DRENKE-982694 format. One record per residue (C-alpha): z negated, y, x; residue number from 1. Coordinates in nm, 4 decimals, always signed. Each point is the difference from the previous one (the first is absolute). Layout:
<drentis>
Z,Y,X,NUM
...
</drentis>
This chain:
<drentis>
-8.7501,+9.8972,+9.0962,1
-0.1014,-0.3484,+0.1440,2
-0.3838,+0.0723,-0.0586,3
+0.0949,+0.0967,-0.3822,4
+0.2324,-0.3077,-0.0283,5
-0.3013,-0.2513,+0.0872,6
-0.1687,+0.1709,-0.2835,7
+0.2763,-0.0242,-0.2539,8
+0.0659,-0.3760,+0.0415,9
-0.3798,-0.0716,-0.0424,10
-0.0199,+0.1918,-0.3173,11
+0.3525,-0.1472,-0.1110,12
-0.1445,-0.3740,+0.0115,13
+0.3061,-0.1023,+0.2324,14
-0.0440,-0.3194,+0.1854,15
+0.1753,+0.1009,+0.2818,16
+0.1962,+0.3385,+0.1592,17
+0.1403,+0.1024,+0.3383,18
-0.1636,+0.3079,+0.1189,19
+0.0249,+0.1270,+0.3757,20
+0.2724,-0.2735,+0.0167,21
-0.2453,-0.2883,-0.0578,22
-0.1040,-0.2007,-0.2668,23
-0.3045,+0.1129,-0.1941,24
-0.1811,-0.2484,-0.2369,25
-0.2389,+0.2464,-0.2108,26
-0.1501,-0.2887,-0.1896,27
-0.0750,-0.2566,+0.2618,28
-0.3525,+0.0225,+0.1245,29
-0.1282,-0.2019,+0.2915,30
-0.3707,-0.1447,-0.0122,31
-0.1365,-0.0239,+0.3528,32
-0.2019,-0.2865,-0.1048,33
+0.3002,-0.1976,-0.1452,34
+0.2325,-0.1332,+0.2740,35
+0.2731,-0.0532,-0.2544,36
+0.0236,+0.3432,-0.1181,37
+0.0423,+0.1115,+0.3741,38
+0.2845,-0.2671,+0.0405,39
+0.2005,+0.0929,-0.2933,40
-0.0065,+0.3893,+0.0923,41
+0.1248,-0.0920,+0.3508,42
+0.2796,-0.2622,-0.1332,43
+0.1184,+0.2501,-0.2753,44
+0.0388,+0.3105,+0.2213,45
+0.1195,-0.1962,+0.3063,46
+0.2559,-0.2026,-0.2013,47
-0.1181,-0.3232,+0.1379,48
+0.1646,-0.3105,-0.0988,49
-0.3003,-0.1992,+0.0785,50
-0.2343,-0.1086,-0.2921,51
-0.2715,+0.2819,+0.0171,52
-0.2840,-0.2777,-0.0051,53
+0.1178,-0.1469,+0.3422,54
-0.0440,+0.3451,+0.1594,55
-0.2639,+0.0388,+0.2678,56
-0.2681,+0.2624,-0.0485,57
-0.2335,+0.1243,+0.2603,58
-0.2407,+0.3095,-0.0244,59
+0.0313,+0.2775,+0.2406,60
-0.3490,+0.1526,+0.1128,61
-0.0411,+0.3419,+0.1703,62
+0.0589,+0.2709,-0.2861,63
-0.2838,+0.0913,-0.2451,64
+0.2025,+0.1737,-0.2617,65
+0.2660,-0.2424,-0.0965,66
+0.0135,-0.3682,-0.0013,67
+0.2813,-0.1458,+0.2153,68
+0.1680,-0.3578,-0.0017,69
+0.2552,-0.1512,+0.2314,70
+0.2509,-0.2063,-0.2177,71
+0.2158,-0.2386,+0.1856,72
+0.2618,-0.2616,-0.0742,73
+0.2372,+0.2319,-0.1678,74
+0.3582,-0.0556,+0.0131,75
+0.2870,+0.2420,-0.1410,76
+0.3177,-0.1363,-0.1620,77
+0.1723,+0.1071,+0.3030,78
-0.1985,-0.2439,+0.1993,79
+0.0433,-0.3224,-0.2161,80
+0.2354,-0.1451,+0.2661,81
-0.2721,-0.0329,+0.2837,82
-0.3671,-0.0535,+0.0024,83
-0.1004,+0.3666,+0.1174,84
-0.3435,+0.1161,-0.1520,85
-0.0957,+0.3497,-0.0662,86
-0.3549,+0.1743,-0.0716,87
-0.0782,+0.3201,-0.1666,88
-0.3278,+0.2031,-0.0575,89
-0.1555,+0.0102,-0.3598,90
-0.1876,+0.3315,-0.0214,91
-0.2321,+0.0182,-0.2710,92
-0.1201,+0.3685,-0.0671,93
-0.3717,+0.1021,+0.0011,94
-0.1661,+0.3347,-0.0272,95
+0.0920,+0.0155,-0.3614,96
+0.0219,+0.3491,-0.1075,97
-0.0181,+0.1733,+0.3475,98
+0.3603,-0.0233,+0.1160,99
+0.3001,+0.0857,-0.2237,100
+0.1847,-0.3447,+0.0433,101
+0.3394,+0.1148,-0.1501,102
+0.0149,+0.2850,+0.2661,103
-0.1213,-0.2193,+0.2642,104
+0.2401,-0.2939,-0.0468,105
+0.3017,+0.2494,-0.0133,106
-0.1120,+0.1491,+0.3396,107
-0.0388,-0.3469,+0.1447,108
+0.3487,-0.1018,-0.1184,109
+0.1337,+0.3271,+0.1694,110
-0.2097,-0.0612,+0.3367,111
+0.1510,-0.3557,-0.0210,112
+0.3435,+0.1284,-0.0041,113
-0.0409,+0.2238,+0.2786,114
-0.1258,-0.3056,+0.2050,115
-0.3457,+0.1613,+0.0153,116
-0.1659,-0.2849,-0.1953,117
+0.0614,-0.3651,-0.0650,118
+0.2606,-0.0777,-0.2381,119
-0.0822,+0.0514,-0.3642,120
+0.1136,-0.2805,-0.2400,121
-0.1395,+0.1028,-0.3621,122
-0.2918,+0.0595,-0.1883,123
-0.2012,-0.1588,-0.2763,124
-0.2443,+0.1463,-0.2530,125
-0.3026,+0.0175,+0.2646,126
+0.1976,-0.0418,+0.3463,127
+0.2780,-0.0579,+0.1768,128
+0.1922,-0.2086,+0.2625,129
+0.0592,+0.1081,+0.3305,130
+0.1599,-0.1737,+0.3287,131
-0.1785,-0.2341,+0.2190,132
+0.0598,-0.0311,+0.3777,133
-0.1520,-0.3187,+0.1709,134
+0.0006,+0.1525,+0.3278,135
-0.2308,+0.2921,-0.0840,136
-0.3815,+0.0060,-0.0741,137
-0.2328,+0.2608,-0.0674,138
-0.1943,+0.1663,+0.2782,139
-0.3717,-0.0501,+0.0630,140
-0.2189,+0.3107,+0.0180,141
-0.0734,-0.0642,+0.3659,142
+0.3827,+0.0028,+0.0711,143
+0.0556,+0.3630,-0.1394,144
-0.1407,+0.1102,+0.3442,145
+0.1843,-0.1779,+0.2195,146
+0.2430,+0.2476,+0.1873,147
+0.3439,-0.1700,-0.0632,148
-0.0922,-0.0608,-0.3698,149
-0.1214,+0.3603,-0.0390,150
+0.3138,+0.1475,+0.1349,151
+0.2040,-0.2296,-0.2272,152
-0.2052,+0.1281,-0.3097,153
+0.0478,+0.3800,+0.1025,154
+0.3524,-0.0416,+0.0426,155
+0.0406,-0.1624,-0.3473,156
-0.2232,+0.2487,-0.1691,157
+0.2188,+0.2754,+0.1688,158
+0.3269,-0.1456,-0.1264,159
-0.1354,-0.0316,-0.3655,160
-0.1379,+0.3621,+0.0179,161
+0.3383,+0.1472,+0.1290,162
+0.2413,-0.2442,-0.1507,163
-0.0688,-0.0838,-0.3772,164
+0.2269,+0.1925,-0.2137,165
-0.1562,+0.0283,-0.3448,166
+0.2939,-0.0354,-0.2699,167
+0.0464,+0.2551,-0.2741,168
-0.1747,-0.2286,-0.2722,169
-0.3246,+0.0090,+0.1826,170
-0.0033,+0.3374,+0.1127,171
-0.2455,+0.1378,-0.2856,172
-0.2526,-0.2397,+0.1312,173
-0.0127,+0.1043,+0.3526,174
-0.0010,+0.3795,-0.0122,175
-0.3446,+0.0720,+0.1856,176
-0.2640,-0.1745,+0.1974,177
-0.1964,-0.2586,-0.2018,178
-0.3229,+0.0123,+0.1869,179
-0.1962,+0.2800,-0.1976,180
+0.1108,-0.0957,-0.3304,181
-0.0841,-0.3462,+0.0740,182
-0.3469,+0.0772,+0.1434,183
-0.0840,+0.2100,-0.2845,184
+0.1340,-0.2627,-0.2684,185
-0.2020,-0.2959,+0.1703,186
-0.3222,+0.2304,+0.0145,187
+0.0175,+0.0647,-0.3598,188
+0.0712,-0.3501,-0.0758,189
-0.2831,-0.1027,+0.2167,190
-0.2340,+0.2323,-0.1856,191
+0.0609,-0.1724,-0.3136,192
+0.0354,-0.3566,+0.1366,193
-0.2489,-0.2793,-0.1855,194
-0.0402,-0.2957,+0.2170,195
-0.0548,-0.3698,-0.1106,196
-0.3632,-0.0515,+0.1078,197
-0.3059,+0.1926,+0.0172,198
-0.0125,-0.0483,+0.3698,199
+0.3312,+0.1361,+0.0618,200
-0.0777,+0.3152,-0.2219,201
-0.2979,+0.0369,+0.2135,202
+0.1725,-0.0341,+0.3224,203
+0.2710,+0.2523,-0.1226,204
-0.2813,+0.2533,-0.0858,205
-0.1371,-0.0070,+0.3704,206
+0.3572,+0.1403,+0.0988,207
-0.0798,+0.3292,-0.1761,208
+0.3573,+0.0193,-0.0935,209
-0.0548,+0.3609,-0.1764,210
-0.0646,+0.1616,+0.3292,211
+0.3440,-0.0764,+0.1163,212
+0.1838,+0.2841,-0.1686,213
-0.1644,+0.2165,+0.2524,214
+0.1579,-0.1972,+0.2774,215
+0.3176,+0.0047,-0.1480,216
-0.0009,+0.3833,-0.0048,217
-0.1192,+0.0110,+0.3344,218
+0.2884,-0.2167,+0.1152,219
+0.2444,+0.2077,-0.1704,220
-0.1382,+0.2963,+0.2209,221
+0.0549,-0.1586,+0.3356,222
+0.3300,-0.1815,-0.0858,223
+0.2980,+0.1557,+0.1853,224
+0.2242,+0.1663,-0.2531,225
+0.3173,-0.0400,+0.2036,226
-0.0459,-0.4050,+0.0401,227
+0.3057,-0.1735,+0.0063,228
+0.0702,-0.1947,-0.3354,229
+0.2187,-0.3186,-0.0150,230
+0.0407,-0.3091,-0.2024,231
-0.2736,-0.2044,+0.1250,232
-0.1307,-0.3537,-0.0239,233
-0.3619,+0.1000,-0.0486,234
-0.1499,-0.3398,+0.0658,235
+0.1351,-0.1280,+0.3347,236
-0.3005,-0.2738,+0.0667,237
+0.0579,-0.3392,+0.1877,238
+0.0737,-0.1706,-0.3008,239
+0.2844,+0.2204,-0.0804,240
+0.1862,-0.0393,+0.3277,241
+0.2048,-0.3208,+0.0459,242
+0.0381,-0.0884,+0.3572,243
+0.2816,-0.1815,+0.1812,244
-0.1237,-0.1242,+0.3450,245
+0.3443,-0.1150,+0.1206,246
+0.1939,+0.2980,-0.1072,247
-0.2830,+0.2154,+0.0871,248
+0.0573,+0.1967,-0.3275,249
-0.2279,+0.0946,-0.2828,250
+0.0725,+0.0658,-0.3910,251
-0.2164,+0.2272,-0.2185,252
-0.0585,-0.1418,-0.3484,253
-0.2064,+0.0749,-0.3138,254
+0.1272,+0.3464,-0.0691,255
-0.1943,+0.0356,-0.3286,256
-0.2262,+0.2871,+0.1043,257
+0.3253,+0.1785,+0.1711,258
+0.0763,+0.3379,-0.1019,259
+0.0712,+0.3571,+0.1340,260
-0.3234,+0.0978,+0.2313,261
-0.0741,+0.1427,+0.3291,262
+0.1274,-0.2083,+0.2616,263
-0.3380,+0.0607,+0.1995,264
-0.1614,-0.1766,-0.2944,265
+0.1907,-0.3201,+0.0459,266
-0.0615,+0.0064,+0.3803,267
-0.3783,+0.0442,-0.0731,268
-0.0127,-0.2682,-0.2543,269
+0.1631,-0.2435,+0.2336,270
-0.2259,+0.0991,+0.2888,271
-0.2902,-0.0336,-0.2448,272
+0.1025,-0.3635,-0.0655,273
-0.0862,-0.1024,+0.3604,274
-0.3469,-0.0624,-0.1303,275
+0.1122,-0.2362,-0.2594,276
-0.2294,-0.0911,-0.3057,277
+0.2431,-0.1107,-0.2599,278
-0.1152,-0.3527,+0.0581,279
-0.3967,+0.0370,-0.0129,280
-0.0408,+0.3432,-0.1262,281
-0.1449,+0.1058,+0.3399,282
+0.2292,+0.1928,+0.2300,283
-0.0853,-0.0118,+0.3609,284
+0.0096,+0.3628,+0.1384,285
-0.0484,-0.0948,+0.3414,286
+0.3578,-0.1321,-0.0191,287
+0.1492,+0.3525,-0.0618,288
+0.2425,+0.1262,+0.2591,289
-0.1091,+0.2365,+0.2662,290
+0.1392,+0.3463,+0.0420,291
+0.2567,-0.1263,+0.2604,292
+0.0940,-0.2848,-0.2494,293
+0.0850,+0.2539,-0.2603,294
+0.2006,+0.2294,+0.2256,295
+0.2094,-0.2744,+0.1213,296
+0.0711,-0.1290,-0.3530,297
+0.0753,+0.3760,-0.0908,298
+0.2160,+0.0374,+0.3069,299
+0.2070,-0.3045,-0.0982,300
+0.0157,+0.1243,-0.3573,301
+0.1247,+0.3557,+0.0736,302
+0.2628,-0.0966,+0.2343,303
+0.1269,-0.2590,-0.2519,304
-0.0099,+0.2242,-0.3028,305
+0.1609,+0.2984,+0.2060,306
+0.2717,-0.1959,+0.1679,307
-0.1136,+0.1190,+0.3330,308
-0.0714,-0.1777,+0.3295,309
-0.3244,+0.2085,+0.0738,310
-0.3012,+0.1989,-0.2034,311
-0.1678,+0.2687,+0.1189,312
-0.3848,-0.0320,+0.0512,313
-0.0696,+0.2802,-0.2165,314
+0.2127,-0.1768,-0.3037,315
-0.2095,-0.2857,+0.0701,316
-0.3257,+0.1747,+0.0048,317
+0.0823,+0.1988,-0.3267,318
+0.0863,-0.3158,-0.1898,319
-0.3135,-0.1701,+0.1303,320
-0.2267,+0.2947,-0.1411,321
+0.2124,-0.0591,-0.3426,322
-0.0724,-0.3638,+0.0101,323
-0.3671,+0.0672,+0.0436,324
-0.0229,+0.1885,-0.2939,325
+0.1742,-0.2615,-0.2182,326
-0.2315,-0.2701,+0.1481,327
-0.2507,+0.1766,-0.2313,328
+0.2080,+0.0134,-0.3065,329
+0.1119,-0.3741,+0.0557,330
-0.3628,-0.1137,-0.0207,331
-0.0394,+0.1829,-0.3253,332
+0.3419,-0.1249,-0.1339,333
-0.1012,-0.3618,+0.0681,334
-0.3675,+0.0275,-0.0907,335
+0.0858,+0.1348,-0.3616,336
+0.2855,-0.2393,-0.0419,337
-0.2727,-0.2865,+0.0820,338
-0.2277,+0.1255,-0.2546,339
+0.2532,-0.0038,-0.2725,340
+0.1114,-0.3440,+0.0987,341
-0.3525,-0.1313,-0.0191,342
-0.0029,+0.1522,-0.3765,343
+0.3339,-0.1750,-0.0804,344
-0.0069,-0.3141,+0.2155,345
-0.3749,-0.0660,+0.0505,346
-0.1618,-0.0921,+0.3340,347
+0.0187,-0.3738,-0.0263,348
+0.2957,-0.0661,+0.2106,349
-0.0256,+0.2887,+0.2135,350
-0.3015,+0.2501,+0.0496,351
+0.1901,+0.3311,-0.0834,352
-0.3218,+0.1853,-0.0286,353
-0.1144,-0.1163,+0.3317,354
+0.3031,+0.1058,+0.1364,355
+0.0113,+0.3394,-0.1734,356
-0.3777,+0.0332,+0.1284,357
+0.1474,-0.0591,+0.3741,358
+0.2842,+0.2275,-0.0517,359
-0.2088,+0.3045,-0.1539,360
-0.2591,-0.0499,+0.2770,361
+0.2621,+0.0267,+0.2891,362
+0.1437,+0.3058,-0.1670,363
-0.3301,+0.1722,+0.0694,364
-0.0130,-0.1313,+0.3587,365
+0.3598,+0.1327,+0.0651,366
-0.0874,+0.3374,-0.2000,367
-0.3026,+0.0519,+0.2542,368
+0.2461,-0.0843,+0.3017,369
+0.2582,+0.2364,-0.1373,370
-0.2499,+0.3073,-0.0405,371
-0.1477,-0.0809,+0.3532,372
+0.3480,+0.0463,+0.1539,373
+0.0819,+0.3058,-0.1998,374
-0.3301,+0.2214,+0.0726,375
</drentis>
């Protein structure tokens, strides 16, 4: 019942409630341009005894959906006898209307409780507070292809897919793979989108979005009907992977697009992210992994997911062929997402339409390559 409880507490006008074993302040809104509101949210939810005006705030770059801040200088009542300082991550939600934040937040709380996500401390009206680890940092795009890091990512993804136990109160939200419904929903939303400038309207028209329904139907015709379905992250890009160089470990973060999906979609999504582009809007597809790189990633993934010491070459090849289909779907997925983001957020801070153009163009390149392999 946790997602419904968020709605009930919001509508009741309560100042604070406890949901998913953590505080929820439904009336507390954080303004990303107002340092004081960021400090106040962190102090309230973290029960800090330090006056909130004295907390340090640092904006964290990397993601393009949310706005992130590190807040440091926190001190809990148990720490009053020493000078230990703590920090937390303040996540202010973006992508308004594109993500069910009640379901997403309850899911994050469960992932955290199962040690598959960073600590969850509580939620405010338009965001939440998460744990912060000073010894970890987000990866860079070019680090994704480093063999020892790629292996860690494959292991972490396999553990998420094979170990996450969806609780009863969330079962109704995760009954089937989300990819097709999401693609269709975003496609229909993109067709109705209006943009903030005439220039953006003209650029969107050049995408010929009405032609994509045919592509969606073609993708359905080639998608393997027996592809494995698991709980997926769906957005394992460099900025969503924290890395500890000393411990040689990683932590996946930002599960807001997570849900039941084809496991090969999650793998394909990650491998597409070798090209980057979420900083400039221009992916570099020369950085994509080679076939051998993909096979090595898949081998590590399957060995971990299956709990075995070896994986057959046939299993690796079968999964690779699945991944190559979902590479196509993934380009449409984020291309349509970017069109809708351009409509709701504008293109001033990040050129979503440039990113959409590049992802949809690469879809066509990959489609030709797929057809050549299967003729």
